[in-house]
N, C-alpha and C positions, 0 to 999 in steps of 0.2 A: 745930838752929838755930831761934832764935826769929824771928818775923816782925818787921819794922821797926815801930816805934810809929806811923809815918806811915801805913803800910798798914792797921793796925788802925783808925786814926782815919778814913781814907777808907772803909773797909769799913763802919764804924759809921754814918757820914754817908750812905752810899749806901743802907743798910738803912732808915734813917729816911726818906729821900726816897721809897723804894719804898712804904713803909707809908703815907706821906702821900698819894701819888698814888692808891693804891688806895682810901683813905678818901675823898678828894675825888671820885673817879669814882663811888663808890657812894652818897655822900650828896648831892652837887650834880649830878653828871653832866656830861658834856662835850657832849651834844647838846641843842639847844633843844627843849623839849617843850611848855611851857604857852603860849608865844607864837606857835604856829602857827595859821594861819587856814584854815578849811575853805571851799573855793570850789565852789559847785555850777555845773556847766557843762553845757549841752545841746549835743550835736553835731547840727548840721543839715547835711544834704547836699542838693545840688541834684539832683533826680530827674527829669530830662527824658528823654524816650524816646530810647534809644540808636539810633544809625544803623547797625544790623546786621540781618542776616536771621535771627538767632537768636531763637526764641520765648522770651519771658521773662515773669516776674512780679515784682512789687515786694513786699518784706517788710521789716519792722522787726526788727532783731536784738535778741533777748532774752538775758539773762544765761545763759551756758553753751552757747549755740548756736554752731555752726560752719557754714561754707558747705555742707558735706556734709549735716549734720543738717537744715538748712533745706530743701534740695532734696529729700532723702528724705522729709521730713515732708509736703511739698507733693505728692509723687508717691504717697505712702502705700505705697511699696515700695522695695527696695534700688536703689541708683544703677545705671542701665543703661549708663553710659559709664565710661571710665577716669577716675581722679582727675586725671590730666594734662589730659584734654579738658575736664573741669569747670573746672579752674583757668584754662585758656586762654579758655573761654567767659565766665567771670566777669570776667576782665580786659578782654575785648572789650566787655562790657556796662557796665563801670564803669571807664572810662579813668583811669589814675593811681591806682587802688586795688589792693591786693593782698589775697587771701583771708586771709592770716595776720594782717592788721591791721584787720579789720572792727571797728567800734565799737558797743558796746551802745547802743541807742536810735536809731541811725542807720538810714536806709532805703536799700537797695541793690536793684539789678536782679539777679535770679538766673535762670540758664537753666532753661527749662521743657522737660523731655524727655518729657512726656506726649503730645506731638503727633507 
């Protein structure tokens, strides 16, 4: 049995549509690229002395640093407490902040376990 001429026509038109969509996507694109603006923003945090009995130090976060790496760098030795304790102390020293979302260039209070 031969296919209906309408099916052949629809198949041909569909193939042309697919080829056109691929051509359009590759040549023009569907995402804006050239009219995006770069915005330089500086994160500033208020660094007043926290009201806790935890000894702390202030440090500005550099690219690639984590809370653990900053504390270990200050101590110059491996972390002497559990990660859970470090997270709790960081949150007490920086209310409303989480260690997972520290910002590069921002200054935070970090627990000082050297004392």
